[in-house]
C-alpha positions as CSV (number, residue, x, y, z in Angstrom):
1,M,24.4,-205.9,106.2
2,T,22.4,-203.4,104.2
3,P,20.2,-205.1,101.6
4,R,20.9,-204.5,97.9
5,L,17.8,-203.1,96.2
6,V,16.5,-204.0,92.7
7,L,13.8,-201.9,91.1
8,V,11.5,-203.9,89.0
9,L,10.7,-201.9,85.9
10,S,8.6,-204.4,84.1
11,E,4.8,-204.4,84.5
12,N,4.4,-200.7,85.7
13,W,1.6,-199.7,83.4
14,T,-0.7,-198.8,86.3
15,L,2.0,-196.1,87.2
16,T,3.3,-195.0,83.7
17,P,1.6,-195.1,80.3
18,P,2.7,-198.4,78.6
19,R,4.0,-196.6,75.5
20,D,6.0,-194.1,77.5
21,L,9.3,-196.0,77.7
22,R,11.3,-192.8,78.4
23,A,9.4,-192.7,81.7
24,L,10.9,-196.0,82.6
25,V,14.4,-194.8,81.8
26,E,13.8,-191.7,84.0
27,M,12.6,-194.0,86.8
28,A,15.9,-195.9,86.5
29,V,17.9,-192.6,86.8
30,I,15.9,-191.6,89.9
31,A,16.4,-195.0,91.4
32,E,20.2,-194.7,90.9
33,E,20.3,-191.3,92.5
34,A,18.3,-192.6,95.5
35,G,20.7,-195.5,96.1
36,F,19.2,-198.5,94.4
37,D,21.7,-201.1,93.3
38,A,20.0,-202.4,90.1
39,V,17.0,-202.3,87.8
40,M,15.3,-205.4,86.5
41,V,13.4,-205.8,83.2
42,S,11.7,-209.1,82.2
43,E,10.4,-210.1,78.8
44,H,8.0,-211.8,76.5
45,I,8.4,-211.5,72.7
46,V,4.7,-212.2,72.1
47,L,1.8,-213.5,74.1
48,G,-1.0,-215.8,72.9
49,P,-4.6,-216.5,74.0
50,S,-3.5,-218.9,76.7
51,A,-1.5,-216.2,78.6
52,G,-4.6,-215.8,80.8
53,A,-5.6,-219.4,81.0
54,N,-5.5,-219.6,84.8
55,G,-7.5,-216.4,85.2
56,I,-6.2,-212.9,84.8
57,M,-4.7,-211.4,88.0
58,G,-7.2,-209.7,90.2
59,N,-5.2,-206.6,91.1
60,P,-3.5,-205.3,87.9
61,R,-0.5,-204.2,90.1
62,D,0.4,-207.8,90.9
63,Y,3.2,-209.7,89.3
64,A,2.7,-211.3,85.9
65,L,3.0,-215.1,86.5
66,P,2.4,-218.1,84.3
67,G,-1.2,-218.1,83.0
68,N,-2.4,-215.0,84.8
69,Q,-1.8,-212.3,82.1
70,D,-4.0,-210.4,79.7
71,P,-2.6,-211.4,76.3
72,A,-2.5,-207.7,75.4
73,M,-0.2,-206.9,78.3
74,P,2.7,-204.7,77.1
75,W,6.2,-206.2,77.0
76,P,8.8,-203.8,75.4
77,S,12.1,-205.3,74.4
78,S,14.1,-205.8,77.7
79,L,17.5,-205.5,76.0
80,V,16.7,-202.3,74.0
81,L,15.2,-200.7,77.2
82,L,18.2,-201.7,79.3
83,S,20.5,-200.2,76.6
84,A,18.8,-196.9,77.0
85,I,19.1,-197.2,80.8
86,A,22.8,-198.0,80.4
87,A,23.4,-194.8,78.5
88,A,21.5,-192.7,81.1
89,T,23.2,-194.2,84.2
90,T,26.7,-194.9,85.5
91,R,26.5,-197.2,88.5
92,L,23.2,-199.1,88.3
93,R,23.3,-202.8,87.5
94,L,21.1,-203.9,84.7
95,A,19.2,-207.1,85.3
96,A,17.7,-208.8,82.2
97,C,15.4,-211.2,84.0
98,A,14.2,-213.2,82.4
99,V,15.6,-213.7,78.9
100,I,13.8,-216.5,77.1
101,A,16.9,-217.8,75.6
102,P,15.6,-220.7,73.4
103,L,13.5,-218.2,71.3
104,R,16.7,-216.9,69.7
105,H,19.8,-218.4,68.2
106,P,22.7,-218.4,70.7
107,L,25.0,-216.5,68.4
108,L,22.6,-213.6,68.0
109,L,21.8,-213.5,71.7
110,A,25.5,-213.7,72.6
111,R,26.1,-210.7,70.3
112,E,23.3,-208.6,71.9
113,L,24.1,-209.5,75.5
114,G,27.9,-209.1,75.0
115,T,27.4,-205.7,73.4
116,L,25.1,-204.4,76.2
117,D,27.5,-205.7,78.8
118,L,30.4,-203.9,77.2
119,L,28.4,-200.7,76.7
120,S,27.6,-200.7,80.4
121,E,31.1,-201.7,81.4
122,G,30.1,-204.9,83.1
123,R,26.9,-203.9,84.7
124,L,24.7,-206.5,82.9
125,I,23.1,-209.4,84.7
126,V,21.3,-212.0,82.6
127,Q,18.8,-214.5,83.9
128,P,18.1,-217.0,81.1
129,T,15.0,-219.0,81.3
130,V,12.9,-221.5,79.3
131,S,9.7,-219.7,80.3
132,W,6.2,-221.3,80.3
133,H,4.1,-220.0,77.4
134,R,3.6,-222.6,74.7
135,D,1.8,-220.1,72.4
136,E,4.9,-218.0,72.3
137,Y,7.1,-220.9,71.2
138,E,4.6,-221.9,68.6
139,A,4.4,-218.4,67.1
140,L,8.2,-218.3,66.8
141,G,8.5,-221.8,65.4
142,V,10.6,-223.1,68.3
143,P,9.8,-226.6,69.7
144,F,8.3,-226.1,73.2
145,N,9.2,-229.6,74.4
146,K,12.9,-229.0,73.6
147,R,13.3,-225.7,75.4
148,G,15.4,-227.1,78.3
149,A,17.8,-228.8,75.9
150,L,18.0,-225.6,73.9
151,L,18.9,-223.6,77.0
152,D,21.6,-226.0,78.0
153,E,23.3,-225.6,74.6
154,Q,22.8,-221.8,74.8
155,L,24.7,-221.6,78.0
156,A,27.6,-223.8,76.7
157,V,27.7,-221.7,73.5
158,W,27.9,-218.4,75.4
159,E,30.7,-219.7,77.6
160,G,32.8,-220.5,74.6
161,L,32.0,-217.4,72.6
162,W,32.8,-214.9,75.3
163,R,36.1,-216.7,76.1
164,D,37.5,-218.0,72.8
165,T,38.5,-216.5,69.5
166,P,37.6,-218.2,67.2
167,S,34.9,-220.3,68.8
168,S,33.4,-223.6,67.7
169,F,30.5,-225.7,69.0
170,S,28.9,-229.0,68.1
171,G,25.6,-229.9,69.7
172,E,22.3,-231.5,68.8
173,H,20.6,-228.2,68.1
174,Y,23.4,-225.7,67.3
175,S,26.7,-226.3,65.5
176,F,29.3,-223.9,64.1
177,T,33.0,-223.8,63.5
178,D,35.6,-221.0,63.9
179,V,33.3,-218.1,64.4
180,Y,34.6,-214.7,65.5
181,L,32.5,-212.7,68.0
182,E,34.1,-209.3,68.5
183,P,34.0,-207.2,70.6
184,K,33.3,-209.5,73.4
185,A,31.6,-208.9,76.7
186,W,33.2,-206.8,79.4
187,R,34.7,-209.8,81.3
188,P,36.2,-212.9,79.7
189,D,33.5,-215.0,81.3
190,G,30.7,-212.8,80.0
191,P,27.8,-211.0,81.9
192,R,26.9,-212.1,85.4
193,L,24.4,-214.9,85.3
194,W,21.5,-215.4,87.7
195,L,19.5,-218.7,87.5
196,G,16.3,-219.8,89.3
197,G,12.9,-221.4,89.1
198,E,10.0,-222.7,91.1
199,S,12.1,-225.5,92.6
200,V,15.7,-226.7,92.5
201,H,15.2,-229.6,90.2
202,P,18.1,-231.6,88.8
203,K,18.5,-229.7,85.5
204,L,18.4,-226.3,87.2
205,L,20.9,-227.5,89.8
206,R,23.3,-228.5,87.1
207,R,23.0,-225.1,85.4
208,I,23.5,-223.2,88.7
209,V,26.5,-225.2,89.7
210,R,28.2,-224.8,86.3
211,Y,27.3,-221.2,85.3
212,A,25.5,-219.1,88.0
213,H,26.8,-216.1,89.8
214,G,23.4,-215.6,91.5
215,F,20.3,-217.6,92.6
216,H,17.0,-215.9,91.9
217,P,14.1,-218.3,92.6
218,L,10.4,-217.7,91.8
219,G,8.9,-217.3,95.2
220,Q,10.6,-218.6,98.4
221,P,12.6,-221.7,98.1
222,S,12.1,-224.5,100.5
223,D,14.7,-225.6,103.0
224,E,15.1,-228.8,100.9
225,D,15.8,-226.7,97.9
226,L,18.5,-224.8,99.7
227,A,20.0,-228.0,101.0
228,L,20.1,-229.5,97.5
229,L,21.8,-226.3,96.2
230,R,24.4,-226.3,99.0
231,E,25.2,-230.0,98.4
232,G,25.4,-229.6,94.7
233,L,27.8,-226.7,94.9
234,A,29.9,-228.4,97.4
235,V,30.3,-231.5,95.2
236,A,31.6,-229.2,92.5
237,G,34.0,-227.5,94.9
238,R,31.9,-224.3,95.2
239,D,30.5,-222.7,98.3
240,I,26.9,-221.5,98.5
241,T,28.2,-218.1,99.7
242,E,29.6,-217.5,96.2
243,L,26.1,-217.0,94.9
244,E,24.2,-213.7,95.2
245,F,20.8,-214.7,96.7
246,V,18.0,-212.6,95.3
247,G,14.7,-212.4,97.1
248,G,11.8,-209.9,97.0
249,M,9.6,-207.6,98.8
250,R,6.1,-208.7,98.0
251,P,2.9,-206.6,98.3
252,V,0.0,-207.2,100.5
253,F,-2.9,-205.7,98.6
254,P,-5.9,-204.7,100.7
255,D,-8.2,-205.3,97.7
256,D,-8.1,-205.5,93.9
257,E,-8.4,-201.7,93.5
258,S,-5.6,-200.4,95.7
259,P,-1.8,-200.5,96.0
260,S,-0.1,-202.2,98.9
261,P,1.3,-200.4,102.0
262,L,5.1,-200.5,102.1
263,Q,5.5,-201.8,105.6
264,P,4.6,-205.5,105.2
265,A,7.0,-205.7,102.2
266,I,9.9,-204.2,104.2
267,A,9.0,-206.4,107.2
268,S,9.6,-209.5,105.1
269,V,13.3,-208.8,104.5
270,P,14.9,-209.9,107.8
271,A,13.5,-213.4,107.6
272,Q,14.9,-213.7,104.1
273,Q,18.2,-212.3,105.2
274,A,18.4,-215.0,107.9
275,R,18.2,-217.6,105.1
276,G,21.1,-215.9,103.2
277,F,19.4,-213.5,100.9
278,T,21.2,-210.3,100.3
279,T,19.4,-208.7,97.3
280,F,15.7,-207.7,97.2
281,C,13.4,-206.8,94.3
282,I,10.6,-204.4,94.6
283,K,8.1,-203.1,92.0
284,P,7.0,-199.5,92.5
285,S,3.6,-199.7,90.9
286,Q,2.6,-202.2,93.6
287,F,2.9,-199.5,96.2
288,I,2.0,-196.2,94.6
289,D,-0.3,-195.1,91.8
290,D,1.0,-191.5,91.3
291,I,4.3,-191.1,89.5
292,A,4.8,-187.8,91.3
293,L,5.2,-189.8,94.5
294,Y,7.9,-192.0,93.0
295,P,11.1,-190.0,93.9
296,A,10.1,-189.8,97.5
297,W,9.1,-193.4,97.5
298,C,12.5,-194.5,96.2
299,R,14.2,-192.5,99.0
300,E,11.9,-194.0,101.6
301,V,12.6,-197.6,100.4
302,V,16.4,-197.0,100.5
303,E,16.2,-195.4,103.9
304,R,14.2,-198.1,105.4
305,A,16.4,-200.8,103.9
306,G,19.4,-199.0,105.3
307,E,17.8,-199.1,108.8
308,L,17.6,-202.9,108.5
309,G,21.3,-203.0,107.7
310,R,22.1,-200.9,110.8
């Protein structure tokens, strides 16, 4: 089976100027033409001083992870950027990963997500998360220690809003009666939802079983994680094959100054496929430094992934 390819458009400032957002839109168009399945954009609303508390990443092309970021790292609005990409493409899926849901009211976020999903005719994927950055929560006045409970209510609110007219909800954190949200998302059950984390802990498992269309973990899940996922889905009458499994092609940097060769990343795919993964993320700035090389790089990635499928 030919892998589905997801182009990671966040964190590409070593490849394109951070203020040139049109360049990211053009990168998405080129990826669609080359045969990529989706583009992915992550988010932070703001960063605080502790963003780099664990030490800033050695190679600036590496993935931004909890505690390894320069607080001045650029994070444009993922939903605004994906809206521009939606208007410039026709087939490419649009992955908003990750949306830090507790930082907004669920009615506002449901409006934004539903509108983008409708605009793109059902191409939106949303991966809601609680994230990790306490400074960000404090800046926005949202209680950090309640972020999991807030996400649980967000998911329940979205389910009702996209299905029912009018919709009502009564929870500990959010409550409303007979609200009308029109127009709704493209499908009656809203955008496709991916969920994931560093491990399949009980709260995450409950969310996946109830709401998820895809599983996108941070890093490689353990065999125990996959067993928990399989068992939890089975108890709910679902099969693990219902989920889109999202993995990644990680770089192998020779040093902190250079991009990674492509071959080790491609070579990691078959082992992930053997574990059930079908969809693979790759970030172009980890492999090239010259934007002029990007179109050919896209074609090469698609061709080599196709060879794995054959």
